[in-house]
N, C-alpha and C positions, 0 to 999 in steps of 0.2 A: 638386446640389450639394453638396459635401463637409461633412455639419454639423461648428460651430467645435472640437468636443470632438474631433475623429480628427484637426484640423491639429497640424502641426510647434509652431504659435505657441502654444498650451494646451498641450501637454506643458510645453513651456520653462518657461512661466509658473507650470506648478503646480510646477516643481523648484526653481524662485524662491524661492515661498508656503512651501516646505520647509524652504528652507535657512536664509529668515528666521522660522521657526518654530522652527526647531532654534537658532539663533543667541539668539532670547527665551528660549528655556529653560534657556541655557548660561550669559545673565547672571542668569536668577533665581536660576540654584546655584552662583553665584562665588564666595560666601564659604564651601561646604565644598570647592568643586573647589580653591580654594586653600590649604587646612586640610590635603587631601589630598597636594597639592601638598610643602608645606612637610614633611608627615610623612615622605612618601615620599625626597625631598631631602638629610634628614637620615641618613636609613638607608643609603641609597643610596651618597652619597656618594662615604667610603672605598672603597665596592666597583670603583664608576665609577674613580675615581682609580688604585687597585690596577689594573683590567684594563690600563686605558692605559699603565702601567708593563711590565706583562709584555707587550702588545702591543710595546713597542719592543723588548726583550730578548731577547723567546722565538726569530729570527732566531738571537743570537748562543748561548744555549744549547741549541738543536740543531742547531748544528754542532760544539760538543761532545763533544753527544750523540752525532752521529756518528760519531768520532771514538772511539769505544767508552770515552767517560766515562761515568760514570751520571746521570741527568738530577738527581736531588737534590746530588750533587757540582758537578756542570757550574753549578747554580741557585748554590750556598754559594761558587765561585768566581767566580762573578759580581759578586756581594754581595760580597765580600770584596774582590776590586779598586775597586770600586766606591765603598766606605767607607773601604778606604785612600789611591785617590784626594783623592776630598772631603775626608779630614782634611788630604794635605799642601796643597789649592789654600788651604783656609780658614785653616788656620795662617797661609801668608801674606797673603791676603786680608783676614780680619775685622781686623786689625792696623790694616791701612789702613784700613780701614773705620771703624773707634774716631776712628782718627787724625782723620777729615775730619768724622766726626759733629761732633767735640767741637771742633774748628777751627767748624764748622756752627754750633754754639751758642753760640759764644763769640762771631761774628760780625753774629749775627739783630740785637741793638740796633742795629748800625751799615750794616747793609742796608735796616732799618727808616726810618731817621733819611733814607737816601741817597731810598727810594720816596719817605716825606716830602717830601722838598727838591724830588724830579721833579715831584710832584703838585705843592704850594705854586705850584711856576716855570708849572705849568699853568694853575693858578687867576690868577695877575698874570701873564698873559700876552694881552695888552688885543687883540692879532690874532685869538685864539681865539676866536669866536664863545658868548655863553652858553650855550645849548642844549648843544653839546659837553663843554663843561666840567661844565655839569651832571649828563649824563651819564656822565661820567667817574667824577665824584664818589658816585652813584650804584652805578657798576659794582662801583667799590675797596668802598662799602658790603657790599653783598650778596655779594662775594668773605669779605669779615672775619669776617660772618656766616655766610656758608657753612664756614669753617674754624673758629669757634668751636663751631659745633652738630656737625660731624665730631668734634671733642675730646671734648666731651661724650657723643656717641653710641657713641662708642671704650669711654670709662672706665664709660658706662651697662653698656656689653654687656662685661662682663671675664668671666661664664659662654659667652659664646659661645667667646671666647679659650684658655679650658679646652678646652670642646668642640674646636675647631679642634687642641691639643694633642694632644689624646685618639686624634684620626682619624691627624695625623703618626704619631701610634706605635705603631697599628694596620696603617695600611696597608703598611709594610714585610711582616711577616707574613701580610698575602692577599695580594699581591703573589710573596710564597714557595710559597706553597701552589698558588696558578693555573698559578705556572711549575713547576712538578714535576710537577702535575695536567693541563697544555697537553692534552696528547693525548687524556687519557680524556675530560677536559671537551668535547672535541671528538667522541669517539666518541658520548659519551650523549649529544649534541645530535643527534646520526647519527640514533642507534638510535630518537628519538622519532619520527623523519618515516617517513612510510611509503615502504616501498621503491621504490613505483613515481616517488617523486617526489623520491630522494635524489641522481639524480646532477642535476636541473635546483639543488637546492639546492648541492650542492657546485659547479657551477658558480657558483653565486648568492655563494658564500664567495669563492674564487677571486676574483670581475671585484672583489669589495668590498673586500681584502685588495690585489688590484692598485692600485687606488683610492684607496686611503687609507698603504699599507707606504713610497711614497717620501716621501710628505707629508708624514707624523708626525715619521717619525724624522729625514725630511729639515732641517723646522722646529726642529728641537731643534740641530742644527748649525749651520745656518745663523745662528740667534738668537746662539749663542757667536761665531761669526765678525764679526758685523754688532755686536756689544757691544766685542771688543777692536778694534776699528778704528775704534769712535767713541770709545775710550777714549784712542787712540794721536792720536789725531786733537784731542781735548779737551787732555790733555799738551803736543802740541806748538803749540796754540796761544796756553798757558798759562791754561787756564779754569778758574777753581776746582773743588772738588770734583771731579774727572772718573771717578774711579771711580762715584762714587756716582749722576751723572746718566750713564755710560754706560750703565751695569746697566738703567735705569728703558729707555733706546734699548732694548738687549736683550730687556727682558722683552717690551715690547709690540710689538717687531719680530713675533713669532709671528700676532697680528691683521692679515692683509690690506689693503691701503690705508688703512685708517684709523690705524695702529699704529705706523707712523712717522710723524704730528703728533702725535700721542698721546705718543711716546717723547720728542721734539725739545720739545716746549713746558715743562719744566722746566727745560733747558737754555739754551733762549731768553729765561726770565723772569729766571731767575738775570744771564746775562750783560747783560739791559738795568739791571740795578744797576750793572756795571762801567762800559760803554762804550759807543757805538751801531757803533764796531768789531767787538767784542767780539760783537755780537748779530749783524754780519754774518759774522762769520770761523765761529760756530756754525752759523749755517744754511748756510751753504759746508763747513763738513766733515756734516753731515747729509745733504746732497745729496748730496756724491762715496759717502758711504756705501749711498743709496738705490739710485743710480747701480748700482755696483759688484753690490749686490744684485740687484739685477733681468735684468740684459745679464750677468752674469759670475757668481755665486758661486749665488743660488736654481737656474739651467739646468742645471748641472752638480754640483750639489748633491742637489737634489730632482729634478731628472732630470724626468720627465711633471707635465706639470698635472693638475688634478685637471677637466678641460676643465671647467668654468662659466663661462656667461657674467656680465661684471663686475657686471650690474645685477641677479642672481639671489644673486652674494657680497653686494653690500652689503644687501642685502634681508636675509638669512642675517642678517648683522650686525647688525642692527637687531630683528630678531627676538630673538638670543641676547641680547644687551645688555638688552633690553625683561626677559628673563624668568628671566637670572641673571646679570646685571652683569657682569664683568669675565671672570669663567670662562664666560659664556656669549659672550660674542666672541672667547673664544681654541676653542673647541668647537664655534661653530655651523656653522665653512665641515667641517668631516670630515661631523658630521650630517648637515648637507644633500647632502654629498657618496654619505653611506651610502643616504640616501632616495633619492635619482636612480638611483643603482643597482639596489635594489629596485624603485621602479615602474616599469625598465627591462623588467625582467625581469617585471614581473608582467602589463604591456602586452604584452609579449613572447610571453607564455602562452598570455593570452588570444586572441590571433589567430592562432596555431599550431591551438590550440580549435576556433576559429570553420574555419579552412581546413580540418581534419580532418573 
């Protein structure tokens, strides 16, 4: 009879114990790991943002460079066109934003009174059970406390706001130098790789670019289109502050599956202070936008999908949201897509090695 320690079950048990031991050790050094994570996040955030911008703009710069335009001049041309376009757009949009913000600020007392009247109506409605009324009141109290805490936290973290402005200032310079020396950076990175492995590494990079290129560049365009459709829909139904609310729809649309719900929530809450009809109209507008996005816009603009199962995408969103909040939600799917390509190549590499 085969000894127990030679059985497969014993090996699996040893691996499980080792994994639990590693997890226990990680939990013991969690404070140190969190400190390292915060330090690296502060240092690497501007570089990561600059790399994303460079990745998005590099195809345009490469096209101009292929047409005999020096790469630094091509980068400066892209920057000039971008800055002029943003300036023109902002000169038209910022006054609308400011006007709607002023209107919102002026109408906040009325909205608060209307919301209070709705709550009072619920409390005086005898057909509603006491437990439901109590739950609604507790939920509203928690919401009020959360808003107060968020405002206090924002005021207390003025330093982080200044740091954010500093990051926003240096990111364009980092992106410029990355774009200018994009090919040099690629050659330097490949020079580090042993010659015997360069072919596999180049194939890996090409597959990563194929997996991410259409997605990242296309998602920005999709968000702009969806934001424009939402603005047109809100304007047509007479929704207050259509530009502000449509901007939230555009920003959150970059998050797969969950983004449309986050983007529509502020508009639905605002519509609830107007009328039930407005709530239904807002739901209809957002539904039409998402139907068009899923069936027409994304397939045409983004093209090939990342070929990731919805369960994997939701898991990626949960992990990204837990680690880095909203930025984590935005970057989770591309990051997991890259990891998927890397793991596939590692798996195929070891299968090839075993076959040989």
